[in-house]
C-alpha positions in Angstrom: -13.8 -8.3 -3.3 -11.3 -10.2 -5.5 -7.6 -10.1 -5.1 -7.2 -7.6 -8.0 -9.6 -5.2 -6.4 -7.8 -5.6 -3.1 -4.4 -4.7 -4.7 -5.9 -1.7 -6.4 -7.7 -0.3 -3.3 -4.7 -0.9 -1.1 -2.6 1.2 -3.6 -5.1 4.0 -3.4 -5.9 3.9 0.3 -2.5 2.9 1.8 -3.9 1.4 4.9 -1.8 0.3 7.9 -3.4 -3.2 8.0 -4.9 -5.3 5.1 -7.2 -8.2 6.2 -7.2 -10.7 3.3 -9.1 -14.0 2.9 -6.6 -16.6 1.9 -9.1 -18.6 -0.3 -11.2 -16.0 -2.2 -13.4 -17.1 -4.9 -11.4 -15.3 -7.6 -11.2 -16.2 -11.2 -7.7 -15.0 -11.5 -4.5 -16.5 -10.1 -2.2 -14.1 -8.4 1.3 -15.2 -7.4 2.1 -14.8 -3.8 5.3 -12.8 -4.5 3.2 -10.3 -6.5 0.6 -9.9 -3.8 3.3 -9.5 -1.2 5.3 -7.0 -3.1 2.2 -4.9 -4.0 0.5 -5.0 -0.6 3.6 -4.4 1.5 4.3 -1.3 -0.8 1.1 0.2 0.4 0.3 -1.4 3.7 2.4 -2.0 6.7 0.9 -5.4 7.7 -1.2 -8.1 6.1 -3.5 -10.2 8.2 -4.7 -13.5 6.5 -7.9 -15.2 7.4 -8.9 -18.6 6.4 -11.6 -21.3 7.0 -8.8 -23.8 7.0 -6.3 -23.7 9.8 -3.8 -26.3 8.5 -0.1 -26.3 7.7 -0.6 -25.8 3.9 -2.7 -22.7 4.5 -0.3 -21.3 7.0 2.6 -21.8 4.6 0.6 -20.1 1.9 -0.2 -17.2 4.3 3.4 -16.8 5.0 4.2 -16.7 1.3 1.8 -13.7 1.1 3.9 -12.0 3.8 1.3 -12.3 6.5 2.0 -10.8 9.9 -0.9 -12.8 11.3 -2.8 -15.9 10.2 -6.3 -16.3 11.8 -8.8 -19.0 11.2 -12.4 -18.0 10.7 -13.6 -20.2 13.5 -12.0 -18.0 16.2 -12.1 -14.7 14.2 -14.6 -12.9 16.4 -12.3 -13.1 19.3 -8.9 -12.7 17.5 -9.3 -10.3 14.7 -9.4 -7.0 16.6 -6.5 -7.9 19.1 -4.4 -9.1 16.1 -4.9 -5.7 14.4 -4.3 -3.7 17.6 -1.0 -5.6 18.2 0.3 -4.5 14.8 -0.5 -0.9 15.2 
């Protein structure tokens, strides 16, 4: 799913938590401020996942308004607890 689809579905479904890949193969560029404002209008929390666990990715995740930033290498043991802690 691309960022545009994520934003559309979030507006329709109004979930408590959105899990979003930080580096999606999306042909469009979406400004972090726009994503943050759109997602947080519909969802209570954003959990960002990324294959890269570096400072640049963490700063970008924060710019999206992430409540949590998880690297994909430890995702199997961290995703569910991160979501449960937000709810």
